[in-house]
C-alpha positions as CSV (number, residue, x, y, z in Angstrom):
1,X,-20.2,-13.1,126.0
2,X,-18.6,-16.2,124.4
3,X,-15.5,-14.2,122.9
4,X,-14.9,-12.5,126.2
5,X,-15.2,-15.6,128.1
6,X,-12.7,-17.2,126.0
7,X,-10.2,-14.3,126.6
8,X,-10.7,-14.3,130.4
9,X,-10.4,-18.1,130.5
10,X,-7.0,-17.9,128.5
11,X,-5.3,-15.5,130.7
12,X,-6.6,-15.5,134.2
13,X,-4.1,-18.0,135.6
14,X,-3.6,-16.8,139.0
15,X,-6.5,-15.6,141.3
16,X,-10.2,-15.7,140.0
17,X,-12.4,-13.3,138.1
18,X,-16.2,-13.7,138.6
19,X,-18.3,-11.8,136.2
20,X,-22.1,-11.3,136.3
21,X,-23.3,-10.6,132.8
22,X,-26.1,-8.3,131.8
23,X,-28.8,-11.0,132.4
24,X,-27.3,-11.7,135.9
25,X,-25.8,-15.0,135.0
26,X,-22.5,-15.6,137.0
27,X,-19.5,-16.7,135.1
28,X,-16.1,-17.8,136.8
29,X,-12.5,-17.7,135.5
30,X,-9.4,-19.0,137.2
31,X,-8.8,-21.4,140.2
32,X,-8.6,-18.8,142.9
33,X,-5.1,-19.8,143.7
34,X,-2.2,-17.5,144.1
35,X,-4.3,-14.4,143.9
36,X,-7.4,-12.4,144.8
37,X,-10.9,-13.2,143.9
38,X,-12.6,-10.4,142.3
39,X,-16.2,-10.1,141.3
40,X,-17.5,-7.6,138.7
41,X,-20.9,-6.8,137.1
42,X,-21.3,-5.8,133.5
43,X,-24.5,-3.5,132.6
44,X,-24.1,-3.2,128.9
45,X,-23.8,-6.0,126.4
46,X,-21.7,-4.0,124.1
47,X,-18.9,-4.6,126.7
48,X,-18.7,-8.1,125.7
49,X,-17.0,-7.0,122.3
50,X,-15.2,-4.0,123.6
51,X,-13.6,-5.8,126.5
52,X,-12.6,-8.6,124.2
53,X,-10.9,-6.1,121.6
54,X,-9.3,-3.6,123.8
55,X,-9.5,-4.7,127.4
56,X,-7.3,-1.8,129.0
57,X,-9.3,1.0,127.4
58,X,-12.7,-0.5,127.6
59,X,-12.4,-1.5,131.1
60,X,-11.3,1.9,132.3
61,X,-13.9,3.6,130.3
62,X,-16.7,1.2,131.6
63,X,-15.5,1.7,135.1
64,X,-15.6,5.6,134.5
65,X,-19.1,5.5,133.1
66,X,-20.6,3.0,135.6
67,X,-21.3,0.4,133.1
68,X,-18.8,-2.0,134.8
69,X,-19.1,-2.1,138.8
70,X,-17.5,-4.0,141.4
71,X,-19.5,-6.6,143.5
72,X,-19.2,-8.2,146.9
73,X,-16.4,-6.1,148.5
74,X,-14.1,-6.0,145.4
75,X,-12.5,-2.6,144.6
76,X,-11.0,-1.0,141.5
77,X,-7.5,-1.8,143.1
78,X,-8.4,-5.5,143.4
79,X,-9.6,-5.7,139.8
80,X,-6.4,-4.2,138.4
81,X,-4.3,-6.2,140.8
82,X,-5.8,-9.4,139.3
83,X,-5.1,-7.9,135.7
84,X,-1.5,-7.0,136.8
85,X,-0.6,-10.4,138.0
86,X,-1.8,-12.0,134.8
87,X,-0.2,-9.4,132.5
88,X,2.0,-11.9,130.6
89,X,-0.7,-14.3,129.6
90,X,-2.9,-11.5,128.5
91,X,-0.1,-9.8,126.2
92,X,0.4,-13.3,124.8
93,X,-3.1,-13.6,123.5
94,X,-3.2,-13.6,119.7
95,X,-5.7,-10.7,119.5
96,X,-4.0,-8.6,122.3
97,X,-0.6,-9.3,120.8
98,X,-1.7,-8.1,117.4
99,X,-3.2,-4.9,119.0
100,X,0.1,-4.2,120.8
101,X,1.9,-4.2,117.5
102,X,-0.6,-2.0,115.9
103,X,-0.2,0.5,118.9
104,X,3.6,0.4,118.5
105,X,3.5,1.1,114.7
106,X,1.4,4.2,115.5
107,X,3.5,5.6,118.5
108,X,5.4,8.2,116.6
109,X,2.1,9.5,115.2
110,X,0.6,9.6,118.6
111,X,3.6,11.4,120.1
112,X,3.9,14.1,117.4
113,X,4.5,16.7,120.0
114,X,5.0,20.0,118.4
115,X,5.5,22.9,120.6
116,X,1.9,24.1,120.5
117,X,0.5,20.5,120.8
118,X,2.8,19.7,123.7
119,X,1.6,22.8,125.5
120,X,-2.0,21.9,124.9
121,X,-1.3,18.2,126.1
122,X,0.5,19.4,129.4
123,X,-2.3,21.8,130.2
124,X,-4.8,19.0,129.9
125,X,-3.4,17.6,133.0
126,X,-1.5,20.2,134.9
127,X,-3.9,23.0,134.6
128,X,-6.5,21.1,136.5
129,X,-7.4,23.0,139.8
130,X,-4.5,23.2,142.0
131,X,-7.1,22.4,144.8
132,X,-7.3,18.8,143.4
133,X,-3.6,18.3,143.8
134,X,-3.7,19.8,147.3
135,X,-6.0,17.0,148.2
136,X,-3.6,14.1,147.9
137,X,-0.1,15.6,147.4
138,X,2.1,16.8,150.5
139,X,2.4,20.6,151.2
140,X,5.1,21.2,148.7
141,X,2.9,20.0,145.9
142,X,5.5,17.5,144.6
143,X,4.0,15.6,141.8
144,X,7.0,13.2,141.0
145,X,8.5,10.1,142.5
146,X,9.5,10.6,146.1
147,X,12.8,9.1,147.8
148,X,11.8,6.5,150.3
149,X,14.4,5.3,152.7
150,X,12.0,2.6,153.8
151,X,8.5,1.8,152.8
152,X,7.1,3.3,156.0
153,X,8.4,6.7,155.5
154,X,5.8,9.4,155.4
155,X,4.9,11.0,152.0
156,X,6.2,14.4,153.4
157,X,9.5,13.0,154.5
158,X,10.1,11.0,151.3
159,X,9.3,14.2,149.1
160,X,11.7,16.2,151.2
161,X,14.4,13.5,150.9
162,X,13.8,13.6,147.1
163,X,14.6,17.4,146.9
164,X,17.7,16.9,149.0
165,X,18.9,13.9,147.0
166,X,18.5,16.0,143.7
167,X,20.1,19.2,145.1
168,X,22.9,17.0,146.4
169,X,23.6,15.6,143.0
170,X,23.7,19.1,141.6
171,X,26.7,19.9,143.9
172,X,25.6,23.7,143.9
173,X,27.9,26.6,144.6
174,X,26.7,30.0,145.5
175,X,26.0,32.1,142.4
176,X,25.6,29.1,140.2
177,X,23.1,29.6,137.3
178,X,20.6,26.7,137.0
179,X,18.0,25.9,134.3
180,X,15.0,23.9,135.4
181,X,13.0,22.2,132.4
182,X,9.6,21.5,133.7
183,X,9.0,23.4,137.1
184,X,5.9,22.1,138.6
185,X,4.6,24.1,141.5
186,X,8.2,25.3,142.4
187,X,9.3,23.3,145.3
188,X,12.7,22.3,143.6
189,X,13.3,25.8,142.4
190,X,12.8,27.0,145.9
191,X,15.3,24.5,147.3
192,X,17.9,25.3,144.7
193,X,17.6,29.1,145.5
194,X,17.9,28.5,149.1
195,X,21.1,26.7,148.3
196,X,22.4,29.8,146.7
197,X,21.7,29.3,143.0
198,X,20.1,31.6,140.6
199,X,17.3,29.6,139.0
200,X,15.5,29.9,135.6
201,X,12.5,27.5,135.5
202,X,10.5,26.7,132.4
203,X,6.9,25.5,132.4
204,X,4.0,25.3,130.0
205,X,1.2,25.3,132.6
206,X,0.1,28.8,133.5
207,X,-1.8,27.3,136.6
208,X,1.5,25.9,137.9
209,X,3.5,29.1,137.1
210,X,1.1,31.3,138.9
211,X,1.2,29.1,142.1
212,X,5.0,28.6,141.8
213,X,5.7,32.4,141.6
214,X,3.4,33.1,144.7
215,X,5.1,30.5,146.7
216,X,8.6,31.9,145.7
217,X,7.5,35.5,146.8
218,X,6.3,34.0,150.2
219,X,9.7,32.3,150.6
220,X,11.4,35.6,149.9
221,X,13.2,34.2,146.9
222,X,11.7,36.0,144.1
223,X,14.9,37.7,143.3
224,X,16.7,34.4,142.7
225,X,14.0,32.6,140.7
226,X,12.5,33.4,137.4
227,X,9.6,31.4,136.0
228,X,9.0,31.4,132.2
229,X,6.0,30.1,130.5
230,X,7.9,28.4,127.7
231,X,8.5,25.1,126.1
232,X,12.1,23.9,126.3
233,X,12.4,24.3,122.6
234,X,11.6,28.0,122.8
235,X,14.5,28.9,125.1
236,X,18.2,29.5,124.7
237,X,20.9,30.2,127.4
238,X,24.0,28.9,129.2
239,X,24.0,27.5,132.6
240,X,26.2,25.7,135.1
241,X,23.5,23.2,135.7
242,X,20.4,21.9,134.0
243,X,17.9,19.8,135.9
244,X,14.7,18.2,134.7
245,X,12.4,16.2,137.0
246,X,9.2,14.3,135.7
247,X,9.4,16.2,132.3
248,X,11.0,13.7,129.8
249,X,8.0,11.5,130.0
250,X,6.1,14.1,128.1
251,X,8.5,14.6,125.3
252,X,7.6,11.7,123.0
253,X,9.9,9.3,121.3
254,X,10.3,11.3,118.2
255,X,11.6,14.2,120.4
256,X,14.2,12.6,122.6
257,X,17.1,13.9,120.4
258,X,15.7,17.4,120.5
259,X,15.2,17.4,124.2
260,X,18.8,16.1,125.0
261,X,20.2,18.5,122.3
262,X,18.6,21.3,124.2
263,X,20.1,20.1,127.5
264,X,23.4,20.0,125.9
265,X,23.1,23.4,124.3
266,X,22.2,25.0,127.7
267,X,25.2,23.6,129.4
268,X,28.3,25.5,129.9
269,X,31.6,23.5,129.0
270,X,32.1,22.4,132.7
271,X,28.5,22.0,133.7
272,X,26.3,18.9,134.1
273,X,22.7,18.0,134.0
274,X,20.5,15.9,136.3
275,X,17.6,14.1,134.5
276,X,14.9,12.3,136.6
277,X,12.3,10.4,134.6
278,X,10.0,7.5,134.6
279,X,11.6,4.6,132.4
280,X,10.9,1.0,131.6
281,X,13.3,-2.0,132.2
282,X,11.9,-3.7,129.0
283,X,12.4,-3.1,125.4
284,X,10.6,-0.1,123.8
285,X,6.9,-0.3,124.0
286,X,3.9,2.0,123.9
287,X,1.7,4.1,126.2
288,X,-1.4,2.4,127.5
289,X,-4.6,3.4,125.7
290,X,-6.4,4.6,128.8
291,X,-3.4,6.8,130.0
292,X,-2.8,8.1,126.7
293,X,-6.5,9.0,126.0
294,X,-7.4,10.3,129.3
295,X,-4.6,11.4,131.5
296,X,-1.3,12.0,129.6
297,X,-2.0,12.5,125.9
298,X,1.3,12.5,124.0
299,X,3.2,10.9,126.9
300,X,5.6,8.1,126.6
301,X,7.6,6.2,129.2
302,X,11.0,5.5,127.4
303,X,13.3,2.2,127.6
304,X,16.8,2.9,128.9
305,X,18.0,1.5,125.5
306,X,16.1,4.5,123.8
307,X,17.5,7.0,126.2
308,X,21.1,5.9,125.9
309,X,20.8,5.7,122.1
310,X,19.9,9.3,122.2
311,X,22.7,10.4,124.4
312,X,25.1,8.5,122.3
313,X,23.9,10.1,119.1
314,X,24.4,13.5,120.7
315,X,27.8,12.9,122.1
316,X,26.8,13.3,125.8
317,X,28.7,11.7,128.7
318,X,26.4,9.6,131.0
319,X,28.4,10.2,134.2
320,X,26.0,8.4,136.6
321,X,22.7,6.5,136.4
322,X,20.7,5.5,139.4
323,X,17.6,3.4,139.0
324,X,14.8,3.8,141.8
325,X,12.7,0.6,141.5
326,X,10.0,0.6,144.2
327,X,10.1,4.4,145.2
328,X,7.3,5.4,142.8
329,X,5.1,2.4,143.8
330,X,5.4,3.9,147.5
331,X,4.8,7.3,146.3
332,X,1.6,6.5,144.3
333,X,0.4,4.1,147.0
334,X,0.3,7.2,149.4
335,X,-1.2,9.4,146.8
336,X,-4.0,6.9,146.0
337,X,-4.7,6.5,149.6
338,X,-5.1,10.3,150.2
339,X,-7.2,10.6,146.9
340,X,-9.6,7.9,148.0
341,X,-10.0,9.4,151.5
342,X,-10.9,12.7,149.9
343,X,-13.4,11.3,147.3
344,X,-16.2,13.5,148.3
345,X,-14.0,16.6,148.1
346,X,-12.8,15.6,144.6
347,X,-16.3,15.0,143.5
348,X,-17.3,18.5,144.7
349,X,-14.6,19.9,142.5
350,X,-15.5,17.9,139.4
351,X,-17.9,14.8,139.5
352,X,-18.2,11.2,140.1
353,X,-16.9,10.3,136.6
354,X,-13.7,12.3,137.2
355,X,-13.2,10.4,140.5
356,X,-13.4,7.1,138.8
357,X,-11.3,8.1,136.0
358,X,-8.5,9.2,138.5
359,X,-8.9,6.2,140.7
360,X,-8.5,3.9,137.8
361,X,-5.5,5.8,136.7
362,X,-3.8,5.9,140.2
363,X,-4.4,2.2,140.7
364,X,-3.1,1.3,137.2
365,X,0.2,3.3,137.6
366,X,0.7,2.2,141.0
367,X,0.6,-1.5,140.0
368,X,2.7,-0.8,137.0
369,X,5.5,0.0,139.5
370,X,4.8,-3.0,141.6
371,X,4.3,-5.7,138.9
372,X,5.0,-3.9,135.7
373,X,8.1,-3.0,134.0
374,X,8.2,0.8,135.2
375,X,10.9,2.3,137.4
376,X,12.5,5.8,137.7
377,X,15.9,6.7,136.8
378,X,18.3,9.7,137.4
379,X,21.0,10.5,135.1
380,X,23.9,12.8,135.3
381,X,24.9,14.2,131.8
382,X,27.8,16.4,130.7
383,X,29.6,17.4,127.6
384,X,33.0,17.0,129.1
385,X,34.2,13.7,130.8
386,X,35.5,15.5,133.9
387,X,32.6,17.7,134.6
388,X,31.3,15.7,137.4
389,X,33.4,14.9,140.3
390,X,35.5,11.7,140.0
391,X,33.8,9.8,142.8
392,X,30.0,9.5,143.3
393,X,30.7,10.1,147.2
394,X,30.1,13.7,146.9
395,X,26.4,13.1,146.5
396,X,26.3,11.3,149.9
397,X,28.6,13.9,151.5
398,X,26.3,16.8,150.3
399,X,23.1,14.9,151.5
400,X,24.7,14.4,154.9
401,X,25.7,18.0,155.1
402,X,22.3,19.3,154.1
403,X,20.5,16.9,156.6
404,X,22.7,17.8,159.5
405,X,22.3,21.6,158.8
406,X,18.4,21.3,159.0
407,X,16.9,23.1,162.1
408,X,15.0,20.6,164.1
409,X,11.2,21.4,164.2
410,X,10.1,22.9,167.5
411,X,7.1,21.3,169.3
412,X,4.1,23.4,169.7
């Protein structure tokens, strides 16, 4: 317990951490000022060493396995909130700093995402039962950052606004051909088809493709949307527009050039692309060990400097860049609340360990968008400097036109 106590004493500067060790003795760290007081209990003395050496991974695994439990009204969210507001002192600790340097040196190996490996990694997450996602997503099964006009928007309204915002940026005209890289469960493809586009949607998840096809048939748009079970590197074609939402995070640092090269190859000379991705406002880093091991193997959130370096190397015009700072925090806040409210139903689909794993994941990423360096960016890319309208006003004009054209929902 001595090494772990030294680590906790060095970085808990805000709030207070109270720890019951395996013998029942209570240890307190921090003054309790300017932050919550969180009480935990450790049930395995091996945690003293593993938490000291790799707290991010060991804490998540211990919470999953029940060897680290919350006491006296504390929750997983409170626990991770306390860590998130003390992030800087933790990273400055000599052992943790050395650990992060080691992770960074290995990141290209960890993200060696060949076509087959990328498919396997994506299916690890997206081929979970769709019934799971239905428990905490809205009806459209949109599993990416929503677009909140205020923090009090409903998840349903915010996801609808996201689709409208993206379609407005595409500036679609009837008959245009659109390539979607990473199609999810089909909501965006349906919206683009409703706007008159002919859509080809790529996805490596059989579960998602099956659901998306069924939804498109039900919408009467199956003649306008084609879903292909392909990695982006396996596809060729020319399109007026290319759109990719929540996909670039799975590409990996060593594959950014291949990804953007494919976007450019698939664009007509006068076409343009809209890319929506999680990013970081800090210099290049690494994927957290818990997320990398259990949630998104092979995934990486790129720094803007890495993204722009790639577009520069490939000669693509960045015609517009919009940064959404708190939108994903609000989105995951709503997902987490719904997930926790349906805990027993999630447990019936999987088990208690799975519930704890996902609770830890959702809490961690939510706080990453509140106190960490994460945000979401939307880029508009083209091969020609004049492919995108001269003024960005067209996006607002298109949004207003689409919103005014919507039929009001009838009561009853």
